[in-house]
SERO-4910 file (N, C-alpha, C, O; in steps of 0.05 Angstrom, whole numbers):
BEGIN
 pado doro    nc1    nc2    nc3   cac1   cac2   cac3    cc1    cc2    cc3    oc1    oc2    oc3
  Unk    A     17    -24      0      0      0      0     18     25      0     37     27     15
  Unk    A     11     44    -17     26     69    -19     17     88      3     -7     92      8
  Unk    A     36    101     16     30    120     37     37    148     27     59    153     17
  Unk    A     18    166     29     21    193     20     24    211     45      9    208     64
  Unk    A     43    229     44     46    249     66     38    276     55     49    285     34
  Unk    A     19    288     68      8    313     58     20    336     74     20    335     99
  Unk    A     29    357     61     39    381     74     17    399     82     -7    393     80
  Unk    A     25    423     93      4    442    101    -14    450     77     -4    453     54
  Unk    A    -39    453     83    -58    461     62    -60    491     60    -53    506     79
  Unk    A    -70    501     37    -74    529     33    -91    541     56   -112    530     63
  Unk    A    -80    562     69    -94    577     90   -101    560    115   -117    569    131
  Unk    A    -89    537    118    -94    520    141    -87    534    167    -98    528    188
  Unk    A    -68    552    167    -59    567    190    -79    588    200    -77    597    223
  Unk    A    -98    596    183   -117    618    190   -138    609    210   -150    588    207
  Unk    A   -143    626    230   -166    623    248   -188    641    238   -211    633    235
  Unk    A   -181    666    234   -200    686    223   -185    708    209   -161    712    213
  Unk    A   -200    723    192   -188    746    178   -210    766    173   -233    761    177
  Unk    A   -202    790    165   -221    812    160   -239    804    137   -233    787    121
  Unk    A   -262    818    136   -282    813    114   -269    817     87   -250    832     83
  Unk    A   -280    802     68   -270    803     41   -241    793     40   -235    773     53
  Unk    A   -225    807     26   -197    800     24   -179    822     35   -156    824     27
  Unk    A   -190    837     54   -175    860     66   -149    851     80   -130    867     82
  Unk    A   -148    826     90   -125    816    104   -103    807     85    -80    803     94
  Unk    A   -109    805     60    -90    793     40    -78    813     21    -90    834     15
  Unk    A    -54    806     12    -40    820     -9    -27    799    -27    -24    776    -19
  Unk    A    -19    807    -50     -3    789    -67     26    797    -66     32    821    -61
  Unk    A     43    778    -71     72    784    -71     86    762    -86     75    741    -92
  Unk    A    111    768    -93    127    749   -108    147    736    -90    161    749    -74
  Unk    A    150    710    -93    170    695    -77    197    701    -90    200    699   -115
  Unk    A    217    707    -74    243    716    -83    256    695   -101    254    671    -96
  Unk    A    271    704   -121    285    687   -140    305    668   -127    309    646   -137
  Unk    A    317    676   -105    338    660    -92    327    638    -74    343    623    -63
  Unk    A    301    636    -71    289    615    -54    293    588    -66    287    583    -89
  Unk    A    304    569    -50    310    542    -59    287    524    -49    281    524    -26
  Unk    A    275    509    -67    254    491    -60    227    506    -57    226    530    -62
  Unk    A    208    492    -48    181    503    -45    177    514    -16    186    502      3
  Unk    A    163    536    -14    154    546     12    125    536     15    109    535     -4
  Unk    A    118    528     40     92    517     45     73    539     56     83    560     66
  Unk    A     47    534     54     28    553     66     34    555     95     39    535    109
  Unk    A     33    580    106     39    584    134     68    592    139     76    597    162
  Unk    A     84    594    118    112    603    121    112    633    128     99    649    116
  Unk    A    128    639    149    131    667    158    152    680    140    174    669    138
  Unk    A    145    702    128    162    714    107    173    742    116    161    756    132
  Unk    A    196    748    104    207    774    106    209    785     78    209    770     58
  Unk    A    211    812     75    211    825     49    239    834     42    252    849     57
  Unk    A    250    825     20    276    833     10    274    862      1    259    868    -18
  Unk    A    290    879     13    288    908      7    294    914    -22    280    930    -34
  Unk    A    315    903    -33    324    910    -60    304    902    -81    301    917   -101
  Unk    A    291    880    -78    273    870    -99    244    873    -93    227    873   -111
  Unk    A    237    876    -67    209    877    -59    196    849    -59    172    847    -56
  Unk    A    212    828    -63    202    801    -63    204    790    -35    216    802    -17
  Unk    A    192    766    -31    190    755     -4    204    728     -3    204    712    -22
  Unk    A    217    723     20    229    697     26    225    691     55    216    708     70
  Unk    A    233    667     63    229    659     91    243    678    109    266    685    105
  Unk    A    228    687    130    239    706    150    264    693    162    264    670    169
  Unk    A    285    709    165    310    700    177    323    724    192    333    742    179
  Unk    A    322    723    219    333    746    234    363    750    230    374    771    238
  Unk    A    377    730    219    406    733    214    412    746    187    435    752    181
  Unk    A    392    750    171    396    762    144    402    792    146    398    804    168
  Unk    A    411    803    125    416    832    124    405    844     98    416    864     88
  Unk    A    384    832     87    373    841     61    344    851     64    331    856     44
  Unk    A    335    853     88    307    862     93    290    839    103    270    843    117
  Unk    A    298    814     96    282    791    105    286    785    134    274    766    145
  Unk    A    302    800    148    305    797    177    282    810    192    280    808    216
  Unk    A    264    823    177    240    835    189    215    820    179    212    816    155
  Unk    A    199    811    198    174    797    191    156    815    175    152    838    182
  Unk    A    145    804    153    128    821    135    101    808    130     81    823    129
  Unk    A    100    782    125     75    769    117     76    739    123     96    729    132
  Unk    A     53    726    118     52    697    120     41    686     94     22    697     83
  Unk    A     55    666     83     47    655     57     21    640     59     18    622     75
  Unk    A      1    648     43    -26    637     43    -27    609     30    -42    591     38
  Unk    A    -11    606      9    -11    582     -7     18    575    -15     34    593    -18
  Unk    A     23    550    -19     50    541    -26     60    553    -52     44    560    -70
  Unk    A     86    556    -55     98    567    -79    128    564    -81    140    557    -61
  Unk    A    139    569   -104    167    567   -109    177    594   -119    161    612   -124
  Unk    A    204    597   -121    216    622   -130    203    632   -155    199    617   -175
  Unk    A    197    658   -155    185    671   -179    154    670   -179    142    685   -195
  Unk    A    142    654   -163    113    652   -163    101    678   -150    112    688   -131
  Unk    A     79    687   -161     63    708   -149     42    694   -132     26    679   -143
  Unk    A     41    699   -106     24    685    -88      9    704    -69     17    727    -65
  Unk    A    -13    694    -58    -29    708    -38    -14    705    -12     -3    684     -5
  Unk    A    -15    727      4     -2    728     30    -19    742     50    -33    761     43
  Unk    A    -19    733     75    -33    747     97    -15    771    105      8    767    112
  Unk    A    -26    795    105    -11    819    111    -21    834    135     -6    850    147
  Unk    A    -46    829    144    -57    845    166    -83    833    176    -94    814    164
  Unk    A    -93    843    198   -120    838    209   -129    809    208   -148    802    195
  Unk    A   -114    792    222   -122    764    222   -112    751    248    -95    761    262
  Unk    A   -122    727    253   -113    710    275   -103    684    262   -116    673    244
  Unk    A    -80    674    272    -68    650    260    -61    630    282    -57    637    305
  Unk    A    -59    605    274    -51    583    293    -21    581    294     -8    576    274
  Unk    A    -10    584    318     19    582    322     30    555    312     51    554    300
  Unk    A     15    534    317     24    507    310     25    502    279     37    482    271
  Unk    A     13    519    264     12    516    235     31    534    220     32    535    195
  Unk    A     47    550    234     66    568    222     92    554    217    100    536    232
  Unk    A    106    560    195    131    549    188    153    570    190    151    592    179
  Unk    A    174    564    205    196    582    211    221    573    197    222    550    186
  Unk    A    241    590    196    267    582    185    280    560    201    273    557    225
  Unk    A    297    544    189    310    522    203    326    533    227    341    552    224
  Unk    A    323    520    250    338    527    273    326    550    289    340    560    307
  Unk    A    302    558    284    289    580    298    287    573    328    278    551    335
  Unk    A    296    592    345    295    587    374    269    599    385    255    614    371
  Unk    A    262    591    409    238    602    422    239    632    424    218    645    421
  Unk    A    262    644    430    264    673    432    260    686    405    247    707    403
  Unk    A    271    675    384    268    686    357    238    684    348    228    703    336
  Unk    A    225    662    355    197    660    348    180    679    364    161    691    354
  Unk    A    187    683    389    172    703    406    176    731    395    156    746    394
  Unk    A    200    738    386    205    764    375    189    768    349    177    789    344
  Unk    A    189    747    332    174    748    307    144    749    312    129    763    297
  Unk    A    135    735    332    106    736    339     98    764    347     76    773    340
  Unk    A    115    778    362    109    806    369    109    824    345     92    842    343
  Unk    A    127    818    326    127    834    301    102    829    284     91    847    272
  Unk    A     93    804    284     67    798    270     44    813    283     27    823    269
  Unk    A     44    814    310     23    828    324     23    858    317      1    870    314
  Unk    A     46    869    313     48    897    304     36    902    277     27    924    270
  Unk    A     35    881    260     23    882    234     -8    877    235    -22    880    215
  Unk    A    -17    869    259    -45    862    262    -51    832    258    -74    824    254
  Unk    A    -29    816    258    -32    787    255    -27    775    282     -4    775    292
  Unk    A    -48    765    295    -46    755    322    -42    725    321    -58    710    309
  Unk    A    -21    715    334    -15    687    335    -27    676    361    -23    685    383
  Unk    A    -43    655    357    -57    642    380    -45    615    385    -54    601    404
***
């Protein structure tokens, strides 16, 4: 029997959001991203290109600042929907950079709250 492993589903991390699509924006996944990003990935915005990649506090290209959460999976160059504001999300469904510590996640969670994205 074949066993399938399913990754995070589109918007699975969302608890609630503002009416309509007010919580969402579109953005482009940065060209340098290797592999696929899953729904619920916490993103930073690359200052030079305006594109998004996985948030990394050790970076120095703008992605060290939390900016959005990826709504749906995508790869480099894809234009995707992202949660930008006015929403509640499940902490257990968010995807962080490899090696994220509890302190780094707490700092990023506070940054998300400043954007109006409340982590529960």
